[in-house]
C-alpha positions in Angstrom: 14.0 -31.2 158.7 17.5 -30.3 159.5 20.1 -33.3 159.0 23.7 -34.0 158.5 23.9 -35.6 155.1 25.6 -36.7 152.4 25.2 -35.9 148.3 28.0 -37.8 147.7 30.9 -40.3 149.5 34.2 -39.3 150.4 35.8 -37.6 153.6 34.3 -36.5 156.4 33.7 -32.8 154.8 30.9 -34.4 152.6 29.0 -34.4 155.4 27.2 -31.1 155.5 23.9 -29.2 157.0 21.0 -30.1 154.8 17.3 -29.5 154.7 15.7 -32.6 153.4 11.5 -33.7 153.5 10.6 -34.2 157.2 9.4 -38.1 157.5 6.1 -38.9 158.7 5.0 -42.1 160.8 2.9 -44.7 159.1 0.9 -47.7 160.5 3.1 -49.7 162.4 5.6 -46.6 163.3 6.9 -43.9 165.8 8.4 -40.6 164.9 11.0 -39.5 167.2 12.4 -35.9 167.2 16.2 -36.2 168.2 17.9 -34.9 171.1 21.0 -36.4 170.5 22.7 -38.9 168.2 25.8 -41.3 168.5 28.7 -41.2 165.9 30.2 -44.9 164.7 32.8 -46.2 162.5 29.9 -47.7 161.0 28.5 -44.1 159.9 32.1 -43.4 158.5 31.8 -47.0 156.5 28.6 -45.2 155.0 30.0 -41.7 154.4 32.6 -43.7 152.6 29.7 -45.4 150.1 30.0 -49.1 152.2 26.4 -50.2 152.6 25.1 -53.5 153.8 23.0 -55.2 151.6 19.6 -54.2 152.6 20.1 -50.7 152.6 19.4 -48.4 149.9 22.1 -45.7 149.9 20.8 -43.6 147.1 21.3 -39.6 147.9 20.7 -37.7 150.1 22.1 -40.4 152.8 21.5 -39.4 156.3 24.0 -41.5 158.6 23.4 -42.1 161.9 22.6 -45.7 163.8 21.6 -44.4 167.6 19.6 -42.0 169.0 17.7 -40.6 171.6 14.7 -38.3 171.8 11.3 -37.5 172.2 8.2 -39.4 170.1 6.1 -37.2 168.8 4.1 -39.1 166.2 2.6 -42.6 166.8 1.5 -44.4 163.7 -2.0 -46.6 163.6 -1.5 -49.5 165.2 1.2 -48.9 167.7 0.6 -49.6 171.1 2.6 -49.2 174.3 4.1 -45.9 173.1 2.3 -42.2 173.3 3.4 -38.9 172.2 5.8 -37.6 174.7 7.7 -40.5 175.6 11.3 -40.0 176.4 12.9 -43.3 173.9 16.4 -44.5 173.0 17.0 -46.5 170.4 18.5 -47.8 167.2 18.3 -48.0 163.4 20.4 -48.0 160.4 20.3 -44.7 158.8 18.9 -41.7 159.6 19.8 -41.0 163.3 21.5 -37.6 162.2 18.6 -35.4 161.6 15.8 -33.9 163.8 13.4 -36.6 163.2 13.8 -40.4 162.5 10.6 -43.0 161.9 11.3 -46.1 163.2 9.4 -49.6 164.9 8.0 -49.5 167.8 10.6 -52.8 168.6 13.8 -50.6 167.9 13.7 -48.1 170.8 13.0 -48.2 174.8 12.4 -45.9 177.3 15.1 -43.6 178.5 15.8 -43.9 182.0 14.9 -40.4 184.0 18.3 -40.7 185.1 20.0 -41.0 181.8 21.6 -37.8 180.2 20.4 -37.3 176.7 24.3 -37.1 175.6 24.8 -40.7 177.0 21.2 -41.8 175.9 22.0 -41.1 172.4 25.3 -42.9 171.9 23.9 -45.7 173.9 22.0 -47.9 172.1 25.0 -49.1 169.1 27.8 -49.9 171.3 25.7 -51.1 174.0 23.6 -53.4 172.2 27.2 -54.5 170.4 28.5 -55.8 173.6 25.6 -57.5 174.4 25.7 -59.5 171.3 29.3 -60.4 171.8 29.8 -61.0 175.2 26.4 -63.4 174.8 27.8 -65.3 172.0 31.3 -65.6 173.8 28.7 -67.4 177.0 30.3 -64.6 179.4 29.0 -65.6 182.8 30.2 -65.9 186.8 33.6 -66.5 187.7 35.0 -65.8 183.9 38.5 -64.3 182.9 37.6 -62.0 180.5 39.7 -60.1 178.2 38.6 -57.3 176.3 40.9 -55.9 173.2 40.7 -51.3 172.9 38.9 -51.8 176.4 38.7 -47.8 176.5 36.8 -47.3 173.2 33.1 -47.0 173.6 32.8 -50.7 172.7 35.0 -52.2 174.6 34.0 -49.7 177.7 30.9 -51.4 177.3 32.0 -55.0 177.1 34.0 -54.4 180.2 31.5 -53.2 182.3 28.9 -55.5 181.0 31.3 -58.6 181.9 31.5 -57.7 185.1 27.9 -57.0 185.5 27.1 -60.3 184.4 29.5 -62.2 186.8 33.0 -62.1 185.3 35.8 -62.5 188.2 38.5 -60.8 186.3 38.3 -58.5 183.1 41.6 -57.3 181.4 41.9 -54.5 179.0 44.2 -53.9 176.6 45.0 -49.8 176.3 47.5 -47.2 175.5 49.3 -46.6 179.1 47.5 -42.7 179.0 44.3 -45.1 179.3 45.1 -47.4 182.4 44.0 -45.1 185.3 40.4 -45.0 183.3 40.4 -48.8 183.1 41.2 -49.0 186.4 38.4 -47.1 187.6 36.0 -49.2 185.9 37.4 -52.2 188.2 39.6 -53.3 184.5 43.4 -54.8 184.7 45.0 -52.7 182.2 47.7 -54.2 179.9 49.6 -52.2 176.7 49.5 -53.2 173.5 52.3 -54.5 171.4 54.9 -57.4 171.8 55.0 -59.5 174.6 51.2 -58.9 174.8 50.4 -62.4 175.6 52.7 -62.8 178.1 51.6 -59.7 180.4 48.1 -61.4 179.8 49.3 -64.2 181.5 51.0 -62.5 184.2 47.7 -61.2 185.0 45.7 -64.1 184.2 48.1 -67.3 185.6 44.7 -69.7 185.6 44.3 -68.9 181.8 41.6 -66.7 179.9 38.3 -68.1 179.2 36.7 -65.3 176.7 38.2 -62.8 174.6 36.9 -60.1 172.7 38.8 -58.0 169.5 38.4 -54.6 169.0 41.9 -53.6 168.0 42.7 -55.8 164.7 44.1 -58.8 163.8 47.1 -59.0 166.0 45.3 -58.7 168.9 42.6 -61.5 167.7 46.0 -63.8 167.2 47.0 -63.0 171.0 43.5 -64.0 171.8 43.7 -67.2 170.0 46.8 -68.3 172.1 45.3 -67.4 175.4 41.9 -68.8 174.9 41.1 -72.4 174.7 38.0 -72.8 173.4 37.5 -71.0 170.0 34.0 -70.5 170.0 34.6 -68.1 173.1 36.6 -65.6 171.0 35.0 -63.1 168.9 36.1 -59.8 166.8 34.5 -56.8 165.4 37.3 -55.8 163.1 39.0 -58.7 161.7 36.9 -60.7 159.9 38.7 -62.3 157.3 41.2 -64.0 159.9 38.6 -64.8 161.7 37.8 -66.9 159.7 41.0 -68.2 158.2 41.6 -69.1 162.2 38.2 -70.6 162.9 37.0 -68.0 165.1 32.9 -67.5 164.8 31.8 -64.5 163.1 29.4 -62.4 165.1 25.6 -63.3 164.7 23.9 -59.5 164.6 20.5 -59.4 166.0 19.2 -56.6 168.0 16.1 -56.0 170.1 14.5 -53.7 172.7 14.5 -55.8 175.1 18.4 -56.3 175.2 18.4 -52.6 175.3 15.7 -52.2 177.9 18.1 -54.8 179.6 21.5 -52.8 179.4 19.4 -49.2 180.5 18.2 -51.0 183.0 22.1 -51.5 184.3 22.8 -48.0 183.5 20.0 -46.9 186.0 21.4 -49.3 188.3 25.0 -47.6 188.0 26.2 -50.9 186.9 27.0 -49.2 183.2 28.9 -45.9 182.8 29.6 -44.7 179.3 32.2 -41.3 179.3 31.4 -38.9 176.6 34.3 -37.7 174.9 32.7 -34.9 172.6 29.2 -33.4 172.4 29.3 -31.5 169.1 25.9 -29.8 167.6 24.9 -31.9 164.3 26.5 -28.8 162.3 29.7 -30.4 163.1 29.1 -33.9 162.3 32.1 -33.7 159.9 34.2 -32.6 163.1 32.5 -36.0 164.4 33.7 -38.0 161.4 37.4 -36.5 161.8 37.3 -36.9 165.1 36.5 -40.7 165.5 38.4 -41.5 162.5 41.3 -40.5 164.1 40.9 -43.9 166.1 42.1 -42.6 169.6 40.7 -41.4 172.5 38.2 -42.6 175.1 34.6 -43.3 175.5 31.9 -42.0 173.1 31.5 -38.7 170.4 27.8 -37.9 170.1 26.1 -35.1 168.3 23.9 -32.6 169.4 20.3 -31.7 167.8 18.3 -28.7 168.7 15.8 -29.5 171.9 12.2 -30.5 171.1 9.7 -27.0 171.2 
C-alpha cells in the first residue's frame, strides 16, 4: 500500500510517499481503508524523532493519529462492525496510509452529513478539547477563556464549551481571525501586552476556566484571571504548568467521547473549518504548513477513494 512514511527523522522533506506492506486485521481488530487523515503537531513531533514511551518508532514510521474511512476487514471476535461501515477514529501512528488496523474501541460511525475531509480531521482535536474541558469542569453558566481559539483545537474547544452550556466564551487570536471567532459566537481578544485587562473588560464578573493552547504567556495570564487553578489546563506549556501548580491534562480517549462529538456535529453544534486538503503525496507540504503555527482550522490529507 502507499503511505507517507519516514525512513529518517528531520524536516518535512523526510516524509515521502512510499510502498509498504499492507496490514491485515487480526483477532479483535478492524482494518479501515482510509479516505482522509488529519495533520497534527503530534505528527510533526514524531517526524522530528520524538515518541511516547510505549511507541516503537523504528523505520519505516508512518505518522498520523486520526482518520476516516471504510471498514474493509473485520477480525475474529469483533461484533458491532461490518465491512462497508463508514467510520472515523483515532490511533497513535499509521493514519497517513491507504489502510490502518485499529481496535473497535478506536472508531465510531461517521455521520452521513459529515464530509470525508472533515471526518478525517475530526478526532484528535475533538477528543483533545473534550478531555480538557471535562477536566476543567466546564458547564452551564461558565465564562471560559480559550487561547489560540482560531486554530483547530481552539475551534473545537470554543464550540464545545458553548454546547455544554457556557454562557460566555472569550478567545484570543490575531485580529485577522476576529470575525471568524465572532461567527462562532466567541468574543475575540488580541494577543500581547494588556491581555489580562482586555479579558477583564469583557468578563467583569471573572473567568471561570481557561485553556492555554498558545504558550507560557497565555498560561500566566490564565492564572491571573482564573481563581481556581484546577480549572486551568495547558496543551503546550507542561513545564510551566508544573511550576505554577496547574494540573496536567490526563489523556484517556474513547469511542464514547468520539460518538458524542460526532452527534454534536450532526446537530450543527460543532463545525470544523478545513484550511487545506492536500493529497497524501503532499504530506511534507502539509507539515510545512502546520509548522508555521498560523492559520485557522485544520489541515487534512486526502487518500485514494475506495474501489
